[in-house]
N, C-alpha and C positions, 0 to 999 in steps of 0.2 A: 423585435426576436419572437417571429408566430409559432409555436408549438403546436402540432397538432394531434392531435388523440391515434393513439396505437392501433392498426387496422389489422392486423395480424394476433389471431386468438394466439396466448402462453395460456401457461400453469400461472399465470397473474391473470386471466380472462374474468376470476370472481369479482378480483381488486376492479379491474377497469368497468367492470359492469356495474358497481356498489357505487362507481365514481360518476357515473354513466343517471344511473336512475337518479343521482340525486340532484341534477341539473346545471352542472359541471359545466361550459360554456368552454374550450380554449380557443378564444382568436383575439388573434392582435389590436392594441399596444399592449390590453393586461388579459392576464387568466382569469377566470373569474376565482372568487373566493372559495374552498370547497370548506365553510366550515361545519354548512350543515353535512357533508359527508361523514367530514372528521365525528359530529356527533353522532352518526349511524355505524360509527364505525367501518365506513365503505373508504377512504384516504388512510390509506396506513404510514406512521410515522416512522423516522427512516434516524439509526442512530447508527454513528457510524465511531469505532475504537479503533484509533490508529499506537499503535505502540514507536519505537523510534533505535532501530537496531536490535531486532528480536530474530536471533537465526529459527529456522524451520524446528527444532528439536528443542526448546525451551519453554516448551509448554507444560511440563510437569508442575511447577506451585502453582500452578492457576488453575486449585480444584475446584473453584467455583464458576471459571470462564467456562472450564471442558464441560459441567455437569450443566452451564445454564445456555450455552452457546450449542458447544456440537454434539451434545445426547439429544437436543432438543431439536437437531438442523442438520448441519451438514455441513463436512471437514473438507478441504479439498488436500489432498496430501503433493500435489503438484500444481503448486501457486509460487509463482513467482513474481517478482521486482521486473521491470522493465530497465531500469535505471537506478544500477544500487548505487544512491547515495539521494538524502535528503529530499530537498530542494523538485529537483526534476521528480522524484517517485510520487510526492504529495499533488505535483501539477497533476501528476496520470492519473489519480484518483479522481483529482478535481472533473479533467474535464473529457477523462477516455482516452484521451490518445500518450502516442507514443512522445518522449520527451522529443523529438525533430519533424515534432509538428505540430506541441505547444510551443518548443523551442523555449522550455524554459530548461537549459541542459547545467546549470554548474549552482552551486550553492552560495557563487559573486551573486549580489545585489545589481550588478548589473544585466545580468541574462533573469533572473524570476522577475525584474519588471516586464519583461516580454510578454509576461500571463498575460492573453485577452482575457479578464472576468467577466466579461459577458458571456463566454463557453465555456463557463461553467456550470456543474449541478447546482452551487445554490445557486445560480442565478437563476435559472429554469425553475426551478420549484418558487422562490421566492417571488415570480412572475404568476404562478399558478396558483399560490396564493397560499404555499406555506408559510410561517414563522423560521427561518432559519438561524443557529447557535451556531457559532465558535465558540471551546474553553480547551486551553495549553497551547502547545505549542502550534506559531504558524509560520508562516515563510522568514526561511533568515536574512538579516538586513532588512525587513520590512520598518522601517519605523512606526514605534509602538504609540507615534503621536497622530498618525493616522491608520482610522477604520478601519476593516478588513472588506472590500466590500461584496456585497450580496447578502451580508449577514445584518440581521434586526440585533441580535442581542450575541454579546462575544466577552470574555477575558482572556486576552492571550498574551504570552510573551513573544520575544525574540533575542537575541544575539548570542552573547559567549558562554560555552557551557559550562563557563565559572557559575552562573547565577539558576542552572538548570532546575536544582530542587530545592535548593532553598535563595531566597533573599536575592530579588528579580521583581525591575523596571516591570511591569505589567499595563497595561491599559483596560481595562474595565467597563467595558458600555459609555468609551467616551474621557474617562475619568485617570488620569496616568495613575498611580497608584507603587507605591513599592510595596512587597508583596514577603513578609519572612515567613509563612507558613509554608510547611513540605509541599511543594509546588502537586504531585499528584493527588494531596488530602487537598487542596484548593479547588483544582479542577472539579475533583468528587462533590462538594460543597457546591460551587456553581452550578451544573449537572444537576442538584437537584434540586436546588431554588428554581432552574428554569417549568422542568417537568411538573414539579408541581405544582406548577401557578396556572392559576383558574384562567391565562390566558393559551397556556398550551394544551390545556384541556379540550379548548376553545376551537382552534384549528391546526391540522396535521401540522408537524415540524421535523426540522431538520435538523438534526443537534450530531456536529462533527467535538471530539475528547480525543484528544491529541496529546497522548504524554508525552513527557521526558523521558519517563522508565522503555527501556533500558540502557539508554547511550549514556557515554562517560560523564560524568568524574564515578559515574555506578555508584553514589549515595543513598544507602535504601536508611530508611526510615527506621530512627533507633528504636523504636518496639522489636525492626527484624537484625541488628547492625550483626547480631551473629545467630540468625538463622539455622537450622539445619535444610540443607536442599541439598538435590541429587546431589551424589560424586560425580568432579571431571575424571572422565574416563577417555583418554585419548584412545585416538582414529589413527590408521596407517598412514590417513596424509601430513598428521602432528609427526607423527615418526620417520620421516620420507631423507632418508640421507642425502640421495644422484639427485638431484635437481640441476643436470647438467643439459635437463630438455626441456624447461624453464624459462621463458623470458628472460632479459637480461635484470628487471626491476624486480624479481624476484629471488634467483641469487644473490642478489648485494645483499637480502636482508638476512638477519643472523639469529632473531629474535628467537624465544627457545621456548618450552610447555609451561616454565614458568608464570608465564608471563598472560599465556591462553588460562590460564586455570584460576589467575587472582579478577580476570577477565569473566571469567564466568560465573564466580562463585557472583560479585558484586551486580550481574546483571540478574541471574537470578532473583536476588536478594531484594531489590529494586520492586523486579515485578510481582510482590507480594502485595504491594499495599497497588497494587494495579488492578489486582484482584480481589479483592478486600472493597475497592471502586464497582468493576465491573456486580457485584456480589450487593451493593446497595443501591446502585442504582436500578438493578430489577428488581426489589423490592421497595423501591419509588413509584417503579410502573405498576407493578399488581397494587402497592395502597391505592392509588390511583387508576386504576382499573384501564391502564393503557399496554398492559401487557402480553394480550391476545392483538396489539392493532398494529405493531412494530416492531418492522425489517429492525435485524441486527447484524452487522457486518463490525468483524474481528478480525483486523490486518498488522501487518509492521512493512513500513515504508520500503527495509530493507531485511538483510542476515545480516552477518556477521560474525570475521574471523574469531575461533581460537586459537592459530595457533599451527594450523594447514599450511603445507608449504612452508615455515616459518613466517610466516603474515598472520597480524591481526589488522583488525578493522576490516573495512570495509570497499567498495569500487571498481572490486577485482573480476571476473568473468564465473570464476569457481563455485560451486556449488552452494559453502555456506553463504557466501558472500550474495547469494542473485537471490535464496531460496527464502521463503514466507511464512508464515502462518497465517491458514485464514479461513475462520469460520463465520457464519453464514444463516440467522435461522430467520425463517421466513411463516409465522404461527397460521397452521392451516391451508400449506402451501407444498412443505417439503418435509418426507416421511421422516419425524424422530430421530435421531444417529446414524442418516445416510453417509458416504462419501463415495463422496463426486472424484472419478481420478484420471478428469478431462486436465489438461494444459490447460492454466488458467492465467488470467495473470488481474495487478493491481488498475490497470486499462479497463478493467471487468468492468469492474464496483460499480461508473456513474449510468453505464449503459442497463446493467441490473435494477439497479433505482428505478430510471424512466421504466423499464416495461412493468416495471413493480407497479407505480403508482397509474398508471395507464398511461404516459405521455412517446408519443414517436420521438423516435433520435434525431439531433437537429444533423441536417443537409449539409450545411456550410457555416462553421467548415462538419464534416464529418467526426462519428468518434470510431476511432477503434477499435476497440474492443468490443464487449458481445458478452447477451444478456448471458445470466449466468440460469435462471431458470427456461431459459427455451435449450431442451435436451434435443434439438435437433443436429445440431452441428459439434463438431469434434476437431480440433486444430493435430495435425501432423505436427506444426514444428513453433517456435517462437523468436520469434526476433526481442534480441536484449542488445542495450546500447549504453557507450559510457562516454561522455565528451572532458577532456581532462580539462581540466581546474590553472586555472595562470599554468600552464607550464610547467610543472610542478607535480611532484608520485605516479599515480599510475598513468603511464599514457594512455591515449585515446584505441577505443578497442569496441567492434561486434562483434554478434557473436547469433549462430545459428545453433539453438534446441533442441532436440528433440529427447524422447524422456529412453532411446535407446543410444543418440552419441549427442556428443557439443563439438561444436566447431566455433575457433576465438580468431581475429585477424586483428592485430595494434598493424598505427597507425602513427606518420609524423602528428608534430597538432597539423589540426584544420582540412589537413590532409584525409583520402583515402583510395588512389589512386594505385598506390604501391601499397600492399602492409609489408610494415615492416616484422614482423614475425606472424610464426601461426600454428597454433595448437590444433588436435585434433583426439578426443579420448571418444572410446567407447567404454560408456558408461552401466553396460550390464556383465563387462567382465569387468570391468574396473572403475567403479563407484566413487571412487575416494579420490580419481586423476591422479593415478600413480604414471602414466606413461603418455606423454607425449609423439603420436604417432607422427607427427610431423618436426616430430624437434633432430632430429641428425639429419645428415647430406643425403639418402639416398633414396629419392624417387621409385624404389621398387617396393617399397615397402610402402609405400602412401593407401591407403585405402579405398577401395572402391569409391567412395558412398564419398569421398574427398570433393570431388570437381562439383555433386550437385549441391552437397551443402554450399559449398564457395559461390556459383551460382545464388541458391536463392540466398543467401547474404545479401550480395551487388543488388537483388531486383528492391531486395524486402526495407532497406537503407534507406528508399523512399518511396515507400508504402503510403499510403492513404486512404482510410477506409475499410468501410467491412465487404465492398463487393463492386466490379470493376476490374480493367487490367490490371491494374496495379493497388490491389488491395490485400490490406495490412495479414499478414498469418493468424 
């Protein structure tokens, strides 16, 4: 796995020049350790914070997170997960690839084993001499007796959601431990210990902080059990009465607003501890002189339905399920308080980091995402996909999303030749997706752009990389 130095100048050129001037040489079989560059402030540290099931509009309680990252960096109001379920989304963050390319298609352990860990961001940066750390949730079903590949330090858990907040088995640097502490606090302590260590100050590092919050069972820290959070405000999709234009699996659900309200309150209260963690981590970065040399991503693995179309949960193509918060801070490289209106996704995280540290993206296999530091591109559409889990729940689907519309096809398990149901929404006139233009048997009122979206989806479901005739959007 030999990675070349990036040739194309980008917004990260200052970082790349600093790396080059340090004498860092990128060549097989190992990339030179950039300890000297780190000491000079040339090789940026990388901090990626991933929450679990946080929808895009759940940022209000995270005041310190917004102050420290959004107001001093850039926010992406049109950010999406390419697959709205945990393991495929996290594998996309690790690899910069769609699920149909990294092949982690569901949360089942049989598919998480498909991930080629040599093609992950942690592998590339470790090869470049970075210290790599993982604290928090890893891939579902991963054996806690097995170390996570290409991480030098770790404290991770997996398993059933009952232990997401309290009382779970963790692997802490190779030792299996039963941790009774509140998980977000434990992750915070692990992160502070690592960031404050002499080792972290000698060499640049990549750290993943992956909280259980705000995943079910939505257990807040004791001090936040009755905390005041923003009031639940039902939107038109939650009040939808006629769902006859929706697919059968939606029509069969009868959940109401009460559950959505309870879920929202629980999620927001768990996020208050995440905000504490972010503030504490930034305080440690500042104390140790690393704040000005650390790239920070904040995002969620997927969104969550709070009662839209009577649904709670994820896995659906509707916007609350696939839209996520995403913030990026690159000190000295991005104007503070910037808003980037491009269509972006979790597959863009890894190529952005590669760009920032001055590494050329791999070609075999290529990344499907693009560097957010490169302002020369803008997507006109995005592929979303979902692969059904053990023949139950939401049917398998694929979708083409633009800022103006969304087209969805549902398929029989493992198939995609003939769609069993279609949806088309005009997101400008109908942002809450109340009217499916393809929900009747009359083709005369089908949108004129429907055939184009269908062709795009058919092509994109086989896409790979960012160049060539089969490039991903």
